[in-house]
C-alpha positions in Angstrom: -11.8 29.9 4.3 -14.8 28.5 6.2 -16.7 28.0 3.0 -13.8 26.1 1.4 -13.4 23.9 4.5 -17.2 23.2 4.5 -17.2 22.3 0.8 -14.2 20.0 1.2 -15.8 18.4 4.3 -19.1 18.0 2.4 -17.3 16.4 -0.6 -15.6 14.0 1.8 -18.9 13.0 3.4 -20.4 12.4 -0.1 -17.5 10.3 -1.2 -17.6 8.2 2.0 -21.4 7.6 1.6 -20.9 6.5 -2.0 -18.1 4.1 -0.9 -20.2 2.6 1.9 -23.2 2.2 -0.4 -21.0 0.4 -3.0 -19.6 -1.9 -0.4 -23.1 -2.7 1.0 -24.3 -3.5 -2.6 -21.7 -6.2 -2.9 -23.1 -8.4 -0.1 -22.4 -9.3 3.5 -19.2 -11.2 2.8 -17.6 -8.1 1.3 -18.8 -6.0 4.2 -17.3 -8.4 6.7 -14.0 -8.4 4.7 -14.0 -4.6 4.5 -14.6 -4.4 8.3 -11.7 -6.9 9.0 -9.5 -4.7 6.8 -10.4 -1.5 8.5 -10.2 -2.9 12.0 -7.0 -4.7 11.3 -5.4 -1.6 9.9 -6.4 0.4 12.9 -5.1 -2.3 15.3 -1.9 -2.6 13.3 -1.4 1.1 13.5 -2.2 1.5 17.2 -0.4 -1.7 18.4 2.6 -1.8 16.1 3.4 1.4 14.1 2.6 4.1 16.7 4.6 2.5 19.5 7.6 1.9 17.2 7.5 5.5 16.0 7.2 6.8 19.6 10.1 4.6 20.7 12.3 5.6 17.8 11.4 9.2 18.4 12.2 8.9 22.1 15.6 7.3 21.4 16.6 9.3 18.3 15.3 12.8 18.8 17.6 13.7 21.8 20.6 12.5 19.8 20.1 14.6 16.6 20.5 18.3 16.2 17.4 20.3 16.8 17.3 21.5 13.2 17.1 17.8 12.0 14.4 16.6 14.4 11.3 17.7 12.5 12.3 16.4 9.0 13.5 13.1 10.4 10.4 12.4 12.5 8.2 13.4 9.6 10.1 11.0 7.3 9.8 8.1 9.7 6.1 8.7 10.0 5.6 8.8 6.3 7.7 5.7 5.6 6.2 3.8 8.5 2.6 4.6 7.6 3.1 3.8 4.0 4.9 0.6 4.7 2.0 -0.6 6.8 -0.5 0.3 4.1 1.4 -1.4 1.3 2.5 -4.5 3.3 0.1 -6.8 1.6 1.4 -5.7 -1.8 5.0 -6.0 -0.8 4.5 -9.6 0.6 2.2 -10.8 -2.2 -0.6 -11.4 0.3 -3.8 -11.8 -1.6 -2.3 -12.9 -4.9 -4.3 -15.5 -6.7 -2.5 -17.8 -9.1 -5.5 -18.0 -11.5 -5.7 -14.2 -11.8 -2.4 -12.7 -12.9 -3.7 -9.2 -13.0 -3.8 -9.1 -9.2 -0.5 -7.7 -7.7 1.1 -7.6 -11.1 3.6 -4.9 -10.5 7.0 -4.6 -8.8 5.7 -3.0 -5.6 9.1 -3.3 -3.9 10.6 -1.0 -6.5 7.9 1.5 -5.9 8.4 1.3 -2.2 12.1 1.9 -2.6 11.4 4.8 -4.9 9.2 6.3 -2.2 11.8 5.7 0.4 14.4 7.5 -1.7 12.1 10.4 -2.3 11.3 10.6 1.4 15.0 10.5 2.1 15.5 13.4 -0.3 12.6 15.2 1.4 14.2 14.7 4.8 17.6 15.9 3.5 16.0 19.0 2.0 14.0 19.6 5.2 17.2 19.3 7.3 19.0 21.7 4.9 16.2 24.2 5.1 15.9 24.0 8.9 19.7 24.4 9.3 19.8 27.3 6.8 16.9 29.1 8.5 18.5 28.6 11.9 21.8 30.0 10.6 20.1 33.0 9.0 18.4 33.8 12.3 21.8 33.7 14.0 20.7 30.9 16.2 22.3 27.4 16.3 19.0 25.7 16.5 15.5 25.9 15.1 13.0 27.2 17.7 11.8 24.2 19.7 10.5 23.8 23.2 11.0 26.9 25.3 14.1 27.0 27.4 14.8 29.7 29.8 17.4 32.3 28.8 20.7 32.3 30.8 19.6 35.4 32.7 16.4 33.7 33.8 18.2 30.7 35.3 18.9 30.8 39.0 22.5 31.2 39.9 24.3 28.2 41.4 25.0 28.5 45.1 28.3 30.2 45.8 30.9 28.7 48.2 29.6 25.2 48.2 31.6 22.3 46.7 
């Protein structure tokens, strides 16, 4: 397994180096635009997407059954990240009127197809988690450890 990981890592480094060299060959204006894109994407993720996902998770996770938590959170992360990545295509940002080959597809339909597939994946994940929990004889999927009833301290007796 270490060899496979090493080879995959090496391939990633080689691809990254080739990409950087190709950007550098295009000139300083392209390098500056690429840096803006990478920094903007990182800032958008850290300042917008991550806090929204954390807030939604904090609000929604306690309100859904334990077996539905993992599939729902995974689906929100997939849709949120993908939506941020394809935002320029969805809004037409970067389209140039004299080049009709740029942004020449129905990206909204593609995003809706992804959202539908993600929804199906979330539903399948919920079904699987619930089925697994029922097969184990438990009502929930194992989550954070909670003490068993015998381990909990007894309430005081004789006090109102």
